Every structure is written in structure tokens, then in C-alpha cells.
GUSEDO-212656 format. One record per residue (C-alpha): residue number from 1; residue in three letters; y, z, x. Coordinates in Angstrom, 1 decimal. Example, Ala and Ser with C-alpha at 12.3 -4.5 7.8 and 13.67 -1.06 7.14 Angstrom:
# GUSEDO-212656
  seq  type   north      up    east
    1   ALA    -4.5     7.8    12.3
    2   SER    -1.1     7.1    13.7
//
This chain:
# GUSEDO-212656
  seq  type   north      up    east
    1   UNK  -104.0    84.4   -12.9
    2   UNK  -105.6    83.5    -9.2
    3   UNK  -103.1    83.5    -6.6
    4   UNK  -103.3    80.9    -3.9
    5   UNK  -104.5    81.4    -0.3
    6   UNK  -102.0    81.3     1.9
    7   UNK  -103.3    79.7     5.0
    8   UNK  -100.3    78.4     6.7
    9   UNK   -97.7    80.2     8.7
   10   UNK   -94.5    81.1     7.3
   11   UNK   -92.1    78.3     6.1
   12   UNK   -89.6    79.8     8.3
   13   UNK   -91.7    79.8    11.6
   14   UNK   -92.9    76.4    10.7
   15   UNK   -89.8    75.1     9.8
   16   UNK   -88.5    75.5    13.6
   17   UNK   -91.7    73.3    14.6
   18   UNK   -90.7    70.6    12.1
   19   UNK   -86.8    70.1    12.6
   20   UNK   -87.8    70.1    16.7
   21   UNK   -90.4    67.6    16.0
   22   UNK   -88.3    65.6    13.2
   23   UNK   -85.5    65.5    16.5
   24   UNK   -87.8    64.5    18.9
   25   UNK   -88.7    60.8    19.8
   26   UNK   -92.0    59.3    18.3
   27   UNK   -95.0    59.4    20.6
   28   UNK   -93.7    61.7    23.5
   29   UNK   -96.0    65.0    23.4
   30   UNK   -94.3    68.2    22.2
   31   UNK   -94.7    69.8    25.6
   32   UNK   -92.9    66.9    27.6
   33   UNK   -90.2    66.9    25.2
   34   UNK   -89.3    71.2    25.6
   35   UNK   -89.7    70.3    29.3
   36   UNK   -86.5    67.8    29.1
   37   UNK   -84.1    69.8    30.3
   38   UNK   -86.0    71.4    32.9
   39   UNK   -87.0    68.0    34.4
   40   UNK   -82.9    67.2    34.4
   41   UNK   -82.1    70.3    36.3
   42   UNK   -84.1    69.5    38.4
   43   UNK   -83.2    65.8    38.9
   44   UNK   -79.5    66.9    38.9
   45   UNK   -80.3    69.4    42.0
   46   UNK   -82.5    66.5    43.9
   47   UNK   -79.2    64.1    43.3
   48   UNK   -77.1    66.5    45.0
   49   UNK   -79.1    67.5    47.9
   50   UNK   -79.7    63.4    48.4
   51   UNK   -76.0    63.0    48.1
   52   UNK   -75.1    65.3    50.7
   53   UNK   -77.7    64.3    53.1
   54   UNK   -76.5    60.8    52.8
   55   UNK   -73.2    61.5    53.1
   56   UNK   -73.9    63.2    56.8
   57   UNK   -76.3    60.4    57.4
   58   UNK   -73.7    57.8    56.5
   59   UNK   -70.9    59.2    58.3
   60   UNK   -73.3    59.4    61.6
   61   UNK   -75.1    55.9    61.4
   62   UNK   -73.5    53.3    58.9
   63   UNK   -70.5    51.5    59.7
   64   UNK   -67.1    52.6    59.1
   65   UNK   -65.4    51.3    56.0
   66   UNK   -61.8    52.1    54.7
   67   UNK   -62.8    51.0    50.8
   68   UNK   -61.1    53.2    48.7
   69   UNK   -63.5    52.9    46.3
   70   UNK   -65.9    55.2    48.3
   71   UNK   -64.2    58.1    47.3
   72   UNK   -64.1    57.4    43.6
   73   UNK   -67.9    56.5    43.7
   74   UNK   -68.8    59.9    45.5
   75   UNK   -66.7    61.7    42.9
   76   UNK   -68.1    59.5    40.1
   77   UNK   -71.6    60.8    41.5
   78   UNK   -70.8    64.4    41.8
   79   UNK   -68.8    64.9    38.4
   80   UNK   -71.9    63.2    36.4
   81   UNK   -74.7    64.9    38.0
   82   UNK   -72.7    68.5    37.4
   83   UNK   -72.1    67.7    33.5
   84   UNK   -75.6    66.9    33.5
   85   UNK   -76.7    69.7    35.0
   86   UNK   -74.5    72.2    33.1
   87   UNK   -75.7    70.1    29.5
   88   UNK   -79.4    70.7    30.2
   89   UNK   -78.7    74.5    31.8
   90   UNK   -76.9    75.0    28.4
   91   UNK   -80.1    74.7    26.0
   92   UNK   -77.8    73.9    23.1
   93   UNK   -78.9    70.1    22.7
   94   UNK   -81.6    69.0    20.9
   95   UNK   -84.2    67.2    23.0
   96   UNK   -83.7    63.7    21.4
   97   UNK   -79.9    64.0    22.0
   98   UNK   -80.5    65.1    25.7
   99   UNK   -82.9    62.4    26.4
  100   UNK   -80.0    59.9    25.1
  101   UNK   -77.5    61.9    27.3
  102   UNK   -80.1    61.8    30.4
  103   UNK   -80.0    57.9    30.0
  104   UNK   -76.4    57.8    30.4
  105   UNK   -76.7    59.7    32.9
  106   UNK   -78.9    56.9    34.7
  107   UNK   -76.3    54.4    34.0
  108   UNK   -73.3    56.2    35.0
  109   UNK   -75.5    57.3    38.4
  110   UNK   -76.3    53.6    39.1
  111   UNK   -72.4    52.4    39.1
  112   UNK   -72.0    55.0    41.5
  113   UNK   -74.6    54.3    43.5
  114   UNK   -73.7    50.8    43.4
  115   UNK   -70.4    51.4    44.2
  116   UNK   -71.5    53.0    47.7
  117   UNK   -74.2    50.5    48.4
  118   UNK   -73.1    47.3    47.9
  119   UNK   -71.0    46.8    50.3
  120   UNK   -73.7    47.9    52.5
  121   UNK   -76.4    45.5    51.5
  122   UNK   -74.6    42.4    50.1
  123   UNK   -71.9    41.0    52.3
  124   UNK   -72.4    39.4    55.8
  125   UNK   -69.9    41.7    57.4
  126   UNK   -71.8    45.3    56.5
  127   UNK   -75.3    44.3    55.8
  128   UNK   -77.8    46.4    57.2
  129   UNK   -81.1    44.9    55.8
  130   UNK   -82.5    47.0    53.1
  131   UNK   -85.1    45.4    51.1
  132   UNK   -84.9    48.0    48.2
  133   UNK   -81.7    49.1    47.6
  134   UNK   -80.7    52.4    46.3
  135   UNK   -80.2    51.5    42.9
  136   UNK   -83.8    50.2    42.2
  137   UNK   -85.2    53.2    43.7
  138   UNK   -83.0    54.9    41.6
  139   UNK   -84.2    52.9    38.6
  140   UNK   -87.8    53.5    39.0
  141   UNK   -87.5    57.4    40.1
  142   UNK   -85.6    58.3    36.8
  143   UNK   -88.3    57.7    34.0
  144   UNK   -91.0    59.2    36.7
  145   UNK   -88.9    62.9    36.1
  146   UNK   -87.8    62.0    33.2
  147   UNK   -89.9    59.6    31.0
  148   UNK   -88.8    58.2    27.5
  149   UNK   -90.2    55.4    24.9
  150   UNK   -90.4    51.9    26.5
  151   UNK   -87.6    50.9    24.3
  152   UNK   -85.4    53.3    25.4
  153   UNK   -86.8    53.0    29.1
  154   UNK   -86.0    48.9    29.3
  155   UNK   -82.5    49.3    27.9
  156   UNK   -81.5    52.3    30.3
  157   UNK   -83.3    50.9    33.1
  158   UNK   -81.8    47.2    32.2
  159   UNK   -78.1    48.5    32.4
  160   UNK   -78.7    50.8    35.5
  161   UNK   -79.7    47.5    37.6
  162   UNK   -77.4    45.5    36.0
  163   UNK   -74.7    47.7    37.7
  164   UNK   -75.4    46.6    40.9
  165   UNK   -74.8    42.6    41.2
  166   UNK   -71.7    43.2    38.7
  167   UNK   -69.9    45.5    41.2
  168   UNK   -70.7    42.7    44.2
  169   UNK   -69.2    40.1    41.2
  170   UNK   -66.3    42.1    41.6
  171   UNK   -65.9    42.9    45.0
  172   UNK   -65.7    39.3    45.6
  173   UNK   -63.4    38.6    43.0
  174   UNK   -60.8    41.2    43.7
  175   UNK   -61.8    41.4    47.3
  176   UNK   -61.6    39.6    50.5
  177   UNK   -65.7    39.3    50.3
  178   UNK   -67.6    36.3    49.4
  179   UNK   -70.8    36.3    47.3
  180   UNK   -74.1    35.2    49.5
  181   UNK   -75.5    32.2    48.7
  182   UNK   -77.9    32.0    45.7
  183   UNK   -81.2    32.4    47.6
  184   UNK   -79.9    35.3    49.2
  185   UNK   -78.6    36.7    45.9
  186   UNK   -81.6    36.0    44.1
  187   UNK   -83.6    38.3    46.9
  188   UNK   -80.8    40.8    46.5
  189   UNK   -81.6    41.1    43.0
  190   UNK   -85.0    40.8    42.3
  191   UNK   -86.2    44.6    43.6
  192   UNK   -84.0    45.4    40.8
  193   UNK   -85.6    43.6    38.0
  194   UNK   -89.3    44.6    39.6
  195   UNK   -87.4    47.9    39.3
  196   UNK   -87.0    47.7    35.7
  197   UNK   -90.2    46.4    34.7
  198   UNK   -92.4    48.9    36.2
  199   UNK   -90.2    52.1    34.6
  200   UNK   -91.1    50.4    31.5
  201   UNK   -94.6    50.2    32.3
  202   UNK   -94.5    53.8    33.7
  203   UNK   -92.8    54.8    30.2
  204   UNK   -95.7    52.8    28.4
  205   UNK   -98.5    54.8    30.0
  206   UNK   -96.6    58.3    29.1
  207   UNK   -95.8    57.2    25.5
  208   UNK   -99.6    56.1    25.5
  209   UNK  -100.6    59.3    26.8
  210   UNK   -98.7    61.0    24.5
  211   UNK   -99.5    59.8    21.4
  212   UNK  -103.5    60.4    22.4
  213   UNK  -102.4    63.6    23.4
  214   UNK  -100.6    64.4    20.2
  215   UNK  -103.3    63.1    18.0
  216   UNK  -106.2    64.4    20.1
  217   UNK  -105.3    68.2    20.7
  218   UNK  -102.7    69.1    18.3
  219   UNK  -105.1    69.6    15.0
  220   UNK  -106.4    73.0    15.4
  221   UNK  -110.4    72.7    16.0
  222   UNK  -110.3    69.1    15.0
  223   UNK  -111.0    65.9    17.0
  224   UNK  -109.3    62.9    15.4
  225   UNK  -111.6    60.1    15.7
  226   UNK  -110.9    56.7    13.4
  227   UNK  -108.0    56.2    11.3
  228   UNK  -108.8    55.4     7.8
  229   UNK  -105.8    54.5     5.9
  230   UNK  -101.6    54.7     6.6
  231   UNK   -99.3    55.2     3.9
  232   UNK   -95.3    55.7     3.4
  233   UNK   -95.6    59.7     4.2
  234   UNK   -98.4    59.5     6.8
  235   UNK  -102.1    58.6     7.9
  236   UNK  -105.4    59.9     6.6
  237   UNK  -107.9    60.2     9.6
  238   UNK  -111.3    60.7    10.1
  239   UNK  -112.1    63.7    12.4
  240   UNK  -114.9    66.0    13.5
  241   UNK  -114.8    69.9    14.2
  242   UNK  -115.1    70.3    17.8
  243   UNK  -118.2    73.0    17.3
  244   UNK  -119.8    72.3    14.1
  245   UNK  -121.4    69.6    12.8
  246   UNK  -119.4    68.3     9.9
  247   UNK  -117.4    65.3     9.7
  248   UNK  -113.7    65.7     7.6
  249   UNK  -110.6    63.9     6.6
  250   UNK  -106.9    65.1     8.3
  251   UNK  -103.9    63.5     6.4
  252   UNK  -100.9    63.8     8.9
  253   UNK   -97.5    63.3     7.5
  254   UNK   -95.1    62.4    10.4
  255   UNK   -91.9    64.9    10.7
  256   UNK   -89.6    61.3    10.3
  257   UNK   -91.1    60.9     6.8
  258   UNK   -90.0    63.7     5.5
  259   UNK   -86.9    62.4     4.2
  260   UNK   -84.1    64.0     5.6
  261   UNK   -83.7    65.6     8.8
  262   UNK   -81.2    68.5     8.4
  263   UNK   -82.6    71.7     7.6
  264   UNK   -82.3    72.0     4.4
  265   UNK   -84.3    68.5     3.6
  266   UNK   -87.2    69.6     6.2
  267   UNK   -87.4    72.7     4.6
  268   UNK   -87.6    71.1     1.1
  269   UNK   -90.4    68.9     2.5
  270   UNK   -92.5    71.6     4.1
  271   UNK   -92.3    73.5     1.3
  272   UNK   -93.8    70.6    -0.9
  273   UNK   -96.4    70.2     1.6
  274   UNK   -97.3    74.1     1.7
  275   UNK   -97.7    74.4    -2.2
  276   UNK  -100.3    71.3    -2.0
  277   UNK  -102.2    73.0     0.4
  278   UNK  -102.1    76.4    -1.0
  279   UNK  -102.7    74.8    -4.6
  280   UNK  -105.8    72.9    -3.6
  281   UNK  -107.4    75.6    -2.1
  282   UNK  -107.2    78.0    -4.9
  283   UNK  -108.9    75.1    -7.1
  284   UNK  -112.8    75.8    -7.4
  285   UNK  -113.9    73.0    -9.7
  286   UNK  -116.7    70.6    -7.6
  287   UNK  -114.4    67.9    -8.8
  288   UNK  -111.5    69.2    -6.9
  289   UNK  -111.2    67.7    -3.5
  290   UNK  -112.3    70.9    -1.4
  291   UNK  -109.8    72.1     1.5
  292   UNK  -110.7    73.0     4.5
  293   UNK  -107.7    74.0     6.9
  294   UNK  -103.6    73.0     7.2
  295   UNK  -100.7    73.7     9.0
  296   UNK   -98.3    72.5    11.7
  297   UNK   -99.0    70.6    15.1
  298   UNK   -97.0    71.8    17.9
  299   UNK   -95.1    68.6    18.0
  300   UNK   -93.9    69.4    14.0
  301   UNK   -96.6    66.6    12.3
  302   UNK   -97.8    68.6     9.0
  303   UNK  -101.3    68.1     8.8
  304   UNK  -103.9    69.7     6.2
  305   UNK  -107.9    69.0     6.8
  306   UNK  -110.1    68.2     3.7
  307   UNK  -113.7    67.1     3.2
  308   UNK  -114.2    63.4     3.9
  309   UNK  -115.2    62.0     0.5
  310   UNK  -118.0    58.7     0.8
  311   UNK  -116.6    56.5    -1.5
  312   UNK  -113.5    54.4    -3.3
  313   UNK  -110.6    55.6    -5.4
  314   UNK  -110.3    54.1    -8.7
  315   UNK  -107.6    51.5    -7.8
  316   UNK  -109.8    50.0    -5.0
  317   UNK  -112.7    50.2    -7.6
  318   UNK  -110.9    47.8   -10.0
  319   UNK  -109.2    45.5    -7.7
  320   UNK  -112.8    44.8    -5.8
  321   UNK  -115.0    44.9    -8.7
  322   UNK  -112.7    44.6   -11.8
  323   UNK  -112.3    46.3   -15.0
  324   UNK  -115.3    49.0   -15.5
  325   UNK  -118.1    49.3   -18.4
  326   UNK  -116.9    51.5   -21.2
  327   UNK  -120.1    53.8   -20.3
  328   UNK  -119.1    54.7   -16.6
  329   UNK  -115.5    55.0   -18.0
  330   UNK  -116.1    57.6   -20.1
  331   UNK  -118.9    59.7   -17.1
  332   UNK  -115.8    59.1   -14.9
  333   UNK  -113.0    60.4   -17.1
  334   UNK  -115.0    63.6   -17.8
  335   UNK  -115.4    64.7   -14.3
  336   UNK  -111.8    64.2   -14.3
  337   UNK  -111.1    66.3   -16.8
  338   UNK  -113.1    69.1   -15.3
  339   UNK  -110.9    69.1   -12.6
  340   UNK  -107.9    69.3   -14.4
  341   UNK  -108.6    71.6   -16.9
  342   UNK  -108.9    74.2   -14.2
  343   UNK  -105.6    73.4   -13.2
  344   UNK  -104.1    73.3   -16.3
  345   UNK  -105.3    76.7   -17.1
  346   UNK  -104.1    78.5   -14.0
  347   UNK  -101.0    77.0   -15.2
  348   UNK  -100.8    74.2   -12.9
  349   UNK   -99.6    70.7   -13.5
  350   UNK  -100.6    68.0   -11.5
  351   UNK   -98.0    65.3   -12.1
  352   UNK   -99.4    62.5    -9.7
  353   UNK  -102.6    61.5   -11.5
  354   UNK  -103.0    58.0   -10.7
  355   UNK  -106.1    55.7    -9.7
  356   UNK  -105.2    56.2    -5.8
  357   UNK  -105.7    60.0    -6.6
  358   UNK  -108.9    59.9    -8.1
  359   UNK  -112.2    59.1    -5.8
  360   UNK  -115.3    58.3    -7.2
  361   UNK  -117.8    58.8    -4.3
  362   UNK  -121.7    59.8    -3.4
  363   UNK  -121.6    63.8    -2.9
  364   UNK  -124.8    64.9    -1.4
  365   UNK  -127.4    63.4    -3.9
  366   UNK  -125.0    62.6    -6.5
  367   UNK  -123.7    59.4    -7.2
  368   UNK  -120.5    58.4    -8.9
  369   UNK  -118.8    62.0    -8.4
  370   UNK  -115.4    62.3    -9.0
  371   UNK  -113.2    64.0    -6.8
  372   UNK  -109.2    64.6    -7.6
  373   UNK  -106.8    64.5    -5.0
  374   UNK  -103.5    65.0    -3.7
  375   UNK  -101.8    68.1    -5.7
  376   UNK   -99.0    67.3    -3.6
  377   UNK   -96.4    67.3    -6.3
  378   UNK   -98.0    70.2    -8.5
  379   UNK   -95.8    72.6   -10.5
  380   UNK   -96.5    75.8   -12.6
  381   UNK   -96.1    75.2   -16.4
  382   UNK   -94.5    78.3   -16.9
  383   UNK   -91.6    79.5   -14.1
  384   UNK   -88.7    81.8   -14.6
  385   UNK   -85.2    79.5   -14.4
  386   UNK   -84.7    80.9   -11.2
  387   UNK   -87.4    79.6    -9.7
  388   UNK   -86.8    76.4   -11.4
  389   UNK   -85.0    74.7    -8.4
  390   UNK   -87.9    76.2    -5.7
  391   UNK   -90.7    74.8    -7.9
  392   UNK   -89.2    71.1    -7.8
  393   UNK   -90.3    69.9    -4.3
  394   UNK   -88.9    66.2    -4.8
  395   UNK   -85.5    64.9    -3.1
  396   UNK   -82.7    65.8    -5.5
  397   UNK   -81.8    62.6    -7.9
  398   UNK   -85.7    61.7    -7.3
  399   UNK   -87.7    61.3   -10.2
  400   UNK   -91.3    63.0    -9.6
  401   UNK   -94.7    61.2   -10.1
  402   UNK   -95.8    57.2    -9.7
  403   UNK   -93.4    55.0   -12.4
  404   UNK   -96.8    53.2   -13.5
  405   UNK   -98.4    56.3   -14.7
  406   UNK   -95.4    58.7   -15.6
  407   UNK   -95.7    60.8   -18.9
  408   UNK   -92.4    60.3   -21.0
  409   UNK   -91.3    63.7   -20.9
  410   UNK   -91.2    63.5   -17.0
  411   UNK   -89.5    60.0   -17.0
  412   UNK   -86.9    61.7   -19.5
  413   UNK   -86.9    64.6   -17.4
  414   UNK   -86.5    66.6   -20.4
  415   UNK   -88.1    70.0   -21.8
  416   UNK   -90.8    71.9   -20.2
  417   UNK   -93.8    69.6   -18.8
  418   UNK   -97.5    70.9   -19.2
  419   UNK  -100.8    69.8   -18.6
  420   UNK  -101.1    67.6   -21.5
  421   UNK   -98.5    65.2   -19.3
  422   UNK  -101.4    65.0   -16.8
  423   UNK  -103.8    63.6   -20.0
  424   UNK  -100.8    61.3   -20.5
  425   UNK  -101.1    59.8   -16.7
  426   UNK  -105.3    60.1   -17.2
  427   UNK  -104.7    57.6   -20.2
  428   UNK  -103.4    55.4   -18.0
  429   UNK  -105.7    55.5   -15.6
  430   UNK  -108.4    55.0   -17.9
  431   UNK  -106.2    52.0   -19.5
  432   UNK  -106.4    50.2   -15.8
  433   UNK  -110.3    51.4   -15.4
  434   UNK  -111.2    49.4   -18.8
  435   UNK  -108.8    46.4   -18.5
  436   UNK  -107.7    45.7   -14.8
  437   UNK  -104.0    46.1   -16.5
  438   UNK  -101.3    48.1   -16.0
  439   UNK   -99.8    49.9   -19.6
  440   UNK   -96.3    48.8   -19.0
  441   UNK   -96.6    45.7   -16.7
  442   UNK   -92.8    45.8   -15.3
  443   UNK   -91.1    43.8   -12.8
  444   UNK   -89.5    46.9   -11.2
  445   UNK   -90.3    50.9   -11.3
  446   UNK   -87.4    51.8   -13.3
  447   UNK   -88.6    49.3   -16.1
  448   UNK   -91.6    51.0   -16.2
  449   UNK   -90.1    54.4   -16.2
  450   UNK   -87.9    53.3   -19.0
  451   UNK   -90.7    51.8   -20.8
  452   UNK   -92.9    54.7   -20.5
  453   UNK   -90.1    56.8   -22.3
  454   UNK   -89.1    54.2   -25.0
  455   UNK   -92.4    51.3   -25.5
  456   UNK   -95.3    51.5   -27.4
  457   UNK   -98.0    50.4   -25.3
  458   UNK  -100.4    47.6   -26.7
  459   UNK  -103.8    48.2   -27.8
  460   UNK  -106.6    47.9   -25.4
  461   UNK  -108.4    45.2   -27.2
  462   UNK  -105.4    43.2   -26.9
  463   UNK  -105.3    43.2   -23.3
  464   UNK  -108.7    42.4   -22.4
  465   UNK  -111.2    40.3   -23.1
  466   UNK  -114.3    42.4   -22.4
  467   UNK  -115.8    44.4   -25.4
  468   UNK  -114.2    48.4   -25.7
  469   UNK  -115.6    50.7   -28.2
  470   UNK  -113.1    51.6   -30.9
  471   UNK  -113.8    55.1   -30.9
  472   UNK  -112.9    55.0   -26.6
  473   UNK  -110.0    52.8   -27.4
  474   UNK  -108.5    55.0   -30.0
  475   UNK  -109.1    58.2   -27.8
  476   UNK  -107.0    56.3   -25.0
  477   UNK  -104.6    55.2   -27.2
  478   UNK  -104.0    58.7   -28.2
  479   UNK  -103.4    59.9   -24.7
  480   UNK  -100.6    57.4   -24.4
  481   UNK   -99.0    59.0   -27.3
  482   UNK   -95.1    59.6   -26.6
  483   UNK   -95.4    63.3   -28.0
  484   UNK   -97.2    65.6   -26.4
  485   UNK   -98.2    67.1   -29.6
  486   UNK  -100.2    64.0   -30.3
  487   UNK  -102.5    63.7   -27.7
  488   UNK  -105.5    65.8   -26.5
  489   UNK  -104.1    69.5   -26.2
  490   UNK  -105.9    70.2   -23.1
  491   UNK  -108.6    68.6   -20.6
  492   UNK  -111.7    70.1   -22.2
  493   UNK  -110.6    68.8   -25.6
  494   UNK  -110.2    65.4   -24.1
  495   UNK  -113.7    65.7   -22.3
  496   UNK  -115.1    67.2   -25.7
  497   UNK  -113.8    63.8   -27.4
  498   UNK  -114.9    61.6   -24.8
  499   UNK  -118.7    63.3   -24.8
  500   UNK  -119.0    62.8   -29.0
  501   UNK  -118.7    58.9   -28.0
  502   UNK  -121.6    57.0   -28.5
  503   UNK  -121.4    55.3   -24.9
  504   UNK  -121.7    59.0   -23.1
  505   UNK  -124.5    59.4   -21.2
  506   UNK  -125.5    55.9   -21.3
  507   UNK  -124.5    55.7   -17.6
  508   UNK  -127.5    56.3   -16.5
  509   UNK  -128.9    57.3   -13.0
  510   UNK  -130.6    54.2   -12.6
  511   UNK  -127.3    52.5   -13.6
  512   UNK  -125.5    54.4   -10.8
  513   UNK  -127.9    53.5    -8.1
  514   UNK  -128.4    50.0    -9.0
  515   UNK  -124.4    50.2    -8.3
  516   UNK  -124.3    51.8    -5.6
  517   UNK  -126.9    49.7    -4.0
  518   UNK  -125.0    46.7    -4.3
  519   UNK  -121.4    47.6    -4.3
  520   UNK  -121.3    50.7    -2.8
  521   UNK  -119.5    51.4     0.8
  522   UNK  -122.3    52.0     3.8
  523   UNK  -122.5    56.0     3.9
  524   UNK  -120.4    57.4     6.2
  525   UNK  -121.9    59.0     9.4
//
């Protein structure tokens, strides 16, 4: 048996990268997240220095006050700053949590500054005419030194800016001072409002640059040029190699879609990703998508690079163009069998054959060339019992596969699963191609799973008005047998059965060219 080629870093090494990425705020570059602790330490030292300077200057130049709150405010500033410094210096808090603590520190420090500065800038007896209060300067300074996402920056900046007018109102209610008239009140508040707006704009700029930086430089030798699609697990991008004149498709799996952020959950998802890449790289059928590279980027994003296909998947094919001619369906299915036969011979079961995972494309000079994609939940058919839990890479309690195309033995989760489960799913795909209908059109996924395990499907001829050759219908319905022993016993046998049909070979080169000329997508640049 051919062993999969190892292209990825060790799982343990990659796990630490994924865990860091999963705990981080999305959109910020990993380099910045790794630097958060140092930035917070620098900011704390800066505040300590400015506080000392402010105390000296204040004692020499500002009017003396006898408010007891002044000492309390200074203690609050110093206590918060020293605590934040040692938390950042300790190195035990993850970047995402450290960012949240830093924003709490921003608000607490703004409160302390407000307690010190409000009496000097808001009330007639002590007003010294500072246009931009220290609080507004602080609100603007913090996101420059410690950037965060726009939403988080807005919340923290707004709370910090609000401390000054709230403290002024408190002084007026519980002291002898009187709030300034409305015009002066607004004049004193507007710098804080401007500071909040500027802080959010700064965070948007950093956030946007972080997104571009992540995608542009984190995928090895490939530059991401255009997003081709997105799904529940991530995105697919058109990419170009930096040195070679070759385009590729890069599949990104975002850390936050791994299902769980604990180490065990992340490790399970990483092993699933690594298995998909290693398995695909070991297969040599021309009808299996070719894998160029895979790995984990610096921000924890899982990615793999595969050949860019110029065509459409079977799902889109039927959605846009309706049920396909029997001659073409036979031509397409036989190519899918070629890919699956090799996988089954090496002891691998795809486990998620569905229309979205089979592509028909232009391939060099060939038209209607089939590629099987996403060996993402592949499993070796023969495993020792102690290896079974390691090989089962889906989350505990979840059914592997897609409900509309799942084999009965997989739906019931009983007994061994071998290549005949893929042939059942391929029969469902054939049913879809010929009729545009699901084998069991149920209202929810669980009902579909139950139907595949217990209900007898209706013959194709009862689900479509189009003519389906009797022999082809018989083969498709045989693939849909509940008992694996009643199905074709391997993909080559199924291909031979299809090849013996009268319609086999009738999807000629002229018919292919005519279809692609009329309906095919423009050639990929």
C-alpha cells in the first residue's frame, strides 16, 4: 500500500499555531497579536512617566485644590497601570484575552484621568482653557499603540470618552460646582466625540491592512488574487505562484470554524485537515484533484493549494442546466469511478461523494473531464480497533457525510464501511444528474438520514419526464441497494457495467464541444 506523502509540519507544531490563531481576534496580523504584550508594557511605562511628569508640572503650575478625590484618582491610575504592566509581562495570557484586559485598562485609566482633569477644565473657578482634554488624547492614543477590531475599539473608546462628562455631572451633583451652560458643555464634549471617531477609523485601517496582509503573504509562495467562493469551513481563492506562471486554487480553513477552540477540538480538526491533504497527495488518478502544497499559515489559518479547475461542479451543472443526457451521465460517472477505484484499492473511502465534490471541466485539450474533490473525511477501510478513534475525524456525536447522499451503513453507524458506501453515494449523484431530484427529498437532514437507512427509493422513471434507458436506470437503482452486497462490488465493476450500455460512447467530441461552446464558463485566465 502506498503511504501518503508527508507535506505538512508535525501535528503538534501546527497545533500551537492553530491554537494561537483560534484564540486571536480575526483580522489582526499574527505578528501584531504576538506583539500585544510588548505594546501594552510600553504603554504602561509611558503612562507612568507621563504621570510623574504631570504631578511635577501640576504642583508647580496648576491651581491648588483640596479635593480628596485627587489622591484616589492618582492611586487608581498607578494601581491599574502597574497591574496591567505585570499581566502583560507575565506572558501567561493569550493575545485575545490580553486585548480585552487592555481595553478594560483603557476605560479605567480614562476614569482616573477624568477625576484629575475635570475640575481643571470644566468648572469656572478652575478652568484653564484646555481645548483637547487629556481623556480625548488618551482615547486617540490607545488604539494607535494597541490596535483592535473596529467594534471592540468603538465600545472601549466610547466608554472611555464618556467618563469625563459623567465625572463632571457627578462633581456637580455631589459638590459645590455648577455644570457649564449647554454651549460650553458641548464645546467640552466634542473633542471626545472626535477622538472616538478617529480611534475607530484607525482601527478600521489596521483591521483592513491586517486582512490584506494575512491573505497576501501567509500562503507560502502563492498570492491570493480573487475569491472564488466561501462555505461553512472557509474560502476558496484563485491564486498565482510568485515565481511560476501557474494559477492555483487555495482553500483556506479559518481557525474560528474548527468547531471548538480547546486543544482537543483543534487537534481533531487539524488531523482531519492533514489527512485530507496527505491522502489526496498520494492518489495519482488523473480524475482526482491534484494537490500542490498545504500547511498552516502564521496566523493559524489552515490552507492547501490545488490545481485550479476550469469548469463547474455537478451541483451547479444541474442547477443551471437541468438534468443531463444519459450519454453524458455515463461518460461522467465512468471517470469518477476511475478516481474512486484507485482510492478504494489503497484502502481509502471518500465518505462524502456528492455533486458539489465532483467537477466537470476543461482539462488541457480535453472537455468534460471529471475531477473528484475533497477527500476531507476519507478513512482507511481496514484499521486496527485501537486506531479507529484516531481515524474518525469528525466531532463526537456527528454523522460523517452529507445527509442527502449518505450510504445506509454510514447513516446507521453500524459495521464496517468500505468503498461500496462511495458507490451508493455515486448512485445518488447519478440520480441527481439524470432527474434533477434528490433520492429522498425530505424536509430536514435527519429525515434524509432515516430515509436512506430504511426507505426504498422510487425508480428514476417515476421521478422524471425525461427518458432514461432501462439499463442505466437498473444500474443506478442497484447502486442504491441498502445491502452493500447487492451493489456493484467495486468502482471498476461499476464502470464496466456502464461501459456495456448502448449509450456508452455516444457522448462524442462534437457534442462536448457544442455544449461547452454554448454553456461552458469562459476559460480561466
